[in-house]
C-alpha positions, -999 to 999 in steps of 0.1 A, spaced: 0 0 0 15 33 -11 -6 60 7 6 95 13 16 105 49 18 142 47 -2 146 79 -5 119 105 -31 128 131 -30 112 166 -64 106 182 -70 93 217 -86 59 214 -109 65 243 -124 98 230 -155 90 210 -160 126 199 -125 130 186 -125 97 168 -157 105 150 -144 139 140 -111 125 128 -129 105 101 -140 137 85 -107 155 86 -83 157 57 -54 140 74 -37 114 52 -31 90 82 -50 86 114 -34 70 145 -58 57 171 -37 60 202 -37 34 230 -5 45 246 2 80 260 -32 95 252 -51 69 273 -46 66 311 -40 32 325 -75 28 339 -90 35 305 -69 13 283 -91 -19 285 -123 0 276 -105 19 248 -94 -14 233 -128 -30 236 -146 -1 218 -122 3 189 -137 -23 167 -172 -7 167 -157 28 162 -137 16 133 -165 -4 116 -191 24 121 -172 52 104 -162 58 68 -124 62 68 -121 66 30 -88 57 15 -66 72 42 -42 51 63 -56 39 96 -33 29 124 -32 19 160 -5 30 184 1 2 209 19 3 242 56 -6 241 62 -43 234 71 -62 265 54 -36 288 20 -35 304 -10 -37 280 11 -45 249 -1 -81 244 -37 -71 247 -31 -42 223 -16 -64 196 -43 -90 200 -70 -63 197 -53 -47 167 -50 -80 148 -88 -85 151 -97 -50 139 -109 -43 104 -94 -17 81 -61 -13 101 -32 -6 78 -4 -5 103 6 -5 140 26 24 154 53 10 176 65 33 204 101 35 215 112 10 189 147 -3 198 152 -38 185 146 -55 152 130 -84 171 102 -61 180 94 -55 144 90 -91 135 68 -104 163 37 -84 156 28 -97 121 14 -64 108 30 -35 89 47 -11 114 55 25 118 84 26 143 88 56 166 124 66 172 122 80 207 152 68 225 190 69 222 191 31 219 166 31 191 186 57 172 218 37 176 199 7 161 181 27 135 195 9 105 184 -25 119 149 -11 125 143 5 91 157 -25 72 131 -49 88 107 -60 61 77 -51 84 86 -14 88 71 9 62 78 42 81 96 57 110 87 88 130 107 110 153 95 115 189 115 146 201 102 148 237 108 112 246 141 113 227 153 143 247 143 126 279 162 95 270 195 113 266 189 137 295 186 167 271 160 193 264 132 194 238 145 227 225 178 211 216 162 181 198 130 194 184 146 206 152 181 191 155 194 191 120 221 164 125 197 140 141 170 145 116 194 142 87 205 108 100 168 97 103 159 109 68 190 94 51 187 60 68 150 57 62 153 67 25 182 43 20 158 14 27 127 28 10 110 37 43 90 69 49 105 93 74 79 113 94 88 144 114 77 147 151 50 166 168 51 203 172 37 210 206 29 247 204 -6 243 191 -13 280 185 19 286 167 11 276 131 39 299 118 64 279 139 48 246 128 51 256 91 88 266 95 97 233 112 78 214 85 95 232 57 129 224 73 121 187 76 107 185 41 140 200 28 158 172 46 137 145 29 108 139 54 75 130 37 52 143 64 46 153 100 28 139 130 1 163 141 -20 165 173 -45 192 164 -68 196 134 -54 231 127 -21 216 118 -34 192 92 -39 217 63 -5 233 69 12 199 68 -7 188 37 4 220 19 40 220 30 46 183 21 29 187 -13 46 202 -43 36 239 -49 20 249 -82 53 266 -91 72 234 -85 47 214 -105 48 238 -135 86 238 -134 87 200 -133 63 198 -163 85 221 -182 117 202 -174 102 169 -184 87 183 -216 118 201 -227 142 174 -216 123 146 -234 118 166 -266 155 178 -267 169 144 -259 149 128 -286 156 156 -311 192 165 -305 206 137 -284 214 164 -257 221 154 -222 218 188 -206 198 220 -214 188 254 -199 154 258 -182 145 291 -165 182 301 -166 191 268 -147 212 239 -160 190 208 -162 205 173 -168 194 137 -162 193 140 -124 170 170 -126 148 152 -151 145 122 -128 136 145 -99 109 163 -119 94 130 -131 93 117 -95 76 148 -84 49 146 -111 43 109 -103 39 116 -66 15 145 -74 -6 122 -96 -8 95 -70 -18 119 -42 -45 136 -63 -62 102 -69 -67 96 -32 
């Protein structure tokens, strides 16, 4: 399944109102959260009600996920058993992923959260697992795991570059972490633009107001689309006509690598528009 993940909305699995609302929101991916968003005393009830909530609502073609509690800890076995029995679930979100053995025992596609120093050190093992289709960065938990601060790791270029490169090397989607200042959409946009420039495909969101911004940032702009069309058209016609490997487009040198990038952008735009 090749669904876009420009925006991945986390929804508490014990909140009936928010779950129903999420089905009508334009998020590409919905994560029904059984971990941090649900207190211990409410986890059993949240699990038991998930099936009816999922069956009753029209989720369209978006990705539908369940975040379980960390494997090997309280509630995780019950979470996995419940998720396996649910209809329409595309993937499980695995918190604090640290070992490749965790990615092979669930039996469902996984989005692995990189939230600890140990998980980061074993990043390549995690992303190379055949069950993992995406990774996502958890900046607050990561900062806690190294005894650091959120401000130092929220938009840490070195760390995010490593995440993006390793994920992309194995054909896995890298997703940027949550931006916690819910009223600061300007800051959210800036952080999303930075992560897109590094190669991230989307961002985890925790409020509906962040969805449209994420969808816009992680989609090609009209200017980018028009330029890509021009590059593809001119490159293909020039290559066929003159056997030329490079040409000038909008006062820029364009060769095969730019042509491939433009083709990929147009292909991605086409697949997203057909959702």
